[in-house]
Kinemage of the C-alpha trace (Angstrom):
@kinemage 1
@onewidth
@group {chain A} dominant
@subgroup {mainchain}
@vectorlist {calphas} color= white
{ca met a 1} P 126.056 101.178 68.199
{ca arg a 2} L 124.209 102.525 71.251
{ca pro a 3} L 120.833 104.292 71.045
{ca ala a 4} L 120.793 108.028 71.667
{ca arg a 5} L 120.098 109.253 75.178
{ca gly a 6} L 116.437 109.560 76.057
{ca val a 7} L 115.333 107.343 73.172
{ca asn a 8} L 113.095 104.429 74.053
{ca arg a 9} L 113.370 101.434 71.760
{ca tyr a 10} L 109.930 100.140 72.750
{ca leu a 11} L 106.920 101.302 70.753
{ca asp a 12} L 103.815 102.468 72.584
{ca tyr a 13} L 100.924 100.724 70.857
{ca tyr a 14} L 98.401 101.699 73.521
{ca gly a 15} L 98.828 105.458 73.460
{ca asp a 16} L 97.440 107.771 76.105
{ca pro a 17} L 96.387 105.976 79.327
{ca arg a 18} L 93.972 108.723 80.489
{ca pro a 19} L 90.464 107.295 81.028
{ca ile a 20} L 87.647 108.785 79.002
{ca pro a 21} L 84.903 110.396 81.106
{ca asp a 22} L 81.235 109.472 80.749
{ca leu a 23} L 79.663 112.274 78.719
{ca val a 24} L 76.320 110.645 77.828
{ca gly a 25} L 73.333 112.502 79.271
{ca arg a 26} L 75.303 115.679 79.980
{ca thr a 27} L 74.660 119.100 78.519
{ca pro a 28} L 77.438 120.528 76.322
{ca pro a 29} L 78.728 122.921 79.028
{ca glu a 30} L 78.881 120.037 81.531
{ca ala a 31} L 80.596 117.743 79.018
{ca leu a 32} L 83.156 120.401 78.099
{ca ala a 33} L 83.921 121.069 81.768
{ca val a 34} L 84.398 117.355 82.554
{ca ala a 35} L 86.501 116.754 79.437
{ca asn a 36} L 88.672 119.809 80.116
{ca ala a 37} L 89.256 118.668 83.700
{ca val a 38} L 90.640 115.371 82.382
{ca gly a 39} L 92.424 116.987 79.418
{ca val a 40} L 90.445 115.289 76.650
{ca glu a 41} L 89.170 117.108 73.570
{ca val a 42} L 85.510 116.619 72.591
{ca val a 43} L 84.101 116.982 69.060
{ca val a 44} L 80.731 116.337 67.428
{ca gly a 45} L 80.399 113.667 64.759
{ca gly a 46} L 79.089 115.387 61.642
{ca pro a 47} L 76.761 113.816 59.064
{ca asp a 48} L 79.639 113.460 56.602
{ca gly a 49} L 82.029 111.994 59.196
{ca asp a 50} L 84.002 115.184 59.738
{ca pro a 51} L 84.478 116.197 63.376
{ca arg a 52} L 83.016 119.539 64.364
{ca pro a 53} L 83.322 121.644 67.522
{ca leu a 54} L 80.894 120.939 70.351
{ca arg a 55} L 78.887 124.132 70.817
{ca arg a 56} L 77.061 125.164 73.949
{ca asp a 57} L 73.736 125.328 72.075
{ca his a 58} L 73.781 121.628 71.121
{ca gly a 59} L 71.376 119.298 72.941
{ca arg a 60} L 72.217 116.678 75.579
{ca ile a 61} L 74.758 114.088 74.518
{ca gln a 62} L 73.156 110.802 73.476
{ca arg a 63} L 76.237 108.678 72.693
{ca gln a 64} L 80.001 108.847 72.542
{ca his a 65} L 82.965 107.025 71.039
{ca pro a 66} L 85.276 105.693 72.488
{ca ala a 67} L 83.222 104.456 75.430
{ca ala a 68} L 83.573 105.874 78.929
{ca gly a 69} L 86.174 104.309 81.196
{ca arg a 70} L 88.412 103.155 78.376
{ca pro a 71} L 91.820 104.762 77.900
{ca leu a 72} L 92.091 107.491 75.278
{ca gly a 73} L 94.706 105.379 73.489
{ca gln a 74} L 95.570 106.514 69.970
{ca ala a 75} L 92.412 108.628 69.597
{ca ser a 76} L 92.841 112.373 69.210
{ca trp a 77} L 89.474 113.185 70.760
{ca val a 78} L 86.132 111.828 71.975
{ca val a 79} L 83.360 112.006 69.375
{ca val a 80} L 79.878 112.704 70.737
{ca trp a 81} L 76.437 112.846 69.134
{ca pro a 82} L 74.081 115.356 70.788
{ca ala a 83} L 70.295 115.443 70.560
{ca glu a 84} L 68.907 117.702 67.875
């Protein structure tokens, strides 16, 4: 039995190869512009672990996960933690 056309029998364990931009130290408008240019979604890590939208009135970004320069992989978005 042959596989259907256009079907790849190899699994992609690494996911999306796009590199994650460095968002630490940027303001939210800057971070959103950089992330949009690369095509990566950015969310804020909430206190209960739920992702929330990054708003323009948040402070400068202090850390991010996954780290900059790594491929996006299986992640759906980049989680950032802005200053209060």
